[in-house]
N, C-alpha and C positions, 0 to 999 in steps of 0.2 A: 150462898147468896149470889144473885145475878145482878149485874149492873147495866143500866141503859147506856148504850154507846154514846149518846148525846146527853150525858148526865147534866141536869139543870141545877144550878146553885144560885143562891142569892149573893149579893155583893160582899157580905161578911165572910162567906165560906169560899169565895172564888180563889183567893190566894192560897188557902190552906186545904184545898180539895184533896190532894194526894196524901197529905198528912192525916186528914180525917179518915180517908179510906184505909190507910195503913193501920190506924188505931182501931177501926172497926174489925179488921181482920185479926188483930191481936187481942180482941176483947178488952181493950183499955177503956177506962171511963172517960167520958167527956161531958162537960157541963154545957147545957143550953144548946145542944146540937140535935136537930130533929131530922128524921128520915121520911121522905115521901115515897111510898111504895104502892105497888098495885094491890088492890084489895082482894081478899079471898072471897068475899060475899058479892052482893049485888052493887056495891058502891064502886066508884072508879079508883079512888086513892085512899090509903090509910096513912095517917101521920103517927109515927112512933118516936118516942124519946130514945136517944141513943143508949141510954142506960138499960133499956129493955134487952138489948143484945148481950148484956153481961150475964143474964140468967141462963143457966144451962138448959132449962126446959123450953126455951124459946126456939121455935122451929126456923133455924137459919137457912135451911135448904130451900124453903118455899118463899123466900123473900126476893122480890124483884124490885130493886132500888131504882127510882126514877129521878129523885132530887134530894138535895141537902140544903138545910136552912139553919140559920142561927136565930133561935127564938121561935116560940110557937106561933105568934102572929105573923111573922115573916114566912113560916112554913105554910100557913093557911093561905096567905096571899099568893105565894109561889105556886101552890097547887091549883088555885083558881086561874092564874095566868097561864100555867102549863096546859090546863084543860082547854082554855080558849084558843091558845095558839095551835095546839094539835088538832082541834076540831076544824080550824080554818085550813091548816096544812093538808089534812086528809079529807076534807070536805064531808065530814060526817060528825054526828053527835055521839056516836057509839065508839068512843076512844078506847075503852077497855077491850072491846071485841077486836079492834085492830091490833092491839098489843097481844091479845091471846092468839090470834092467827099468825102473827109474825114474830113469835118469841125467839126463834133461832136466829133471825136476822137482826133483831133490835137489841138483844141482850147478850152479854158475855159473862162467863163464869168468873167469879172472883174468889 
């Protein structure tokens, strides 16, 4: 799993960000925690329930984690806000292509 250096979280996950990341590494179960990751297809982001990572067949090495949220609606809103802020910051609508070009600089292995 790779984690965005400026990991984005909602207000509910901000205090327990390190605890959530530690639990993700240890394959521990968490209720109502959602992960915002770079999509493998043509979309920009995928939203996964943290319970998906407990499955052994889930490809953990190809996950590029960008954000954490408590609740599915919060994760959806956070992904929209993230896309809008990054498109303004990088002055492009092709946010995923910028992530793809700069993976070594923007992500760290976890």
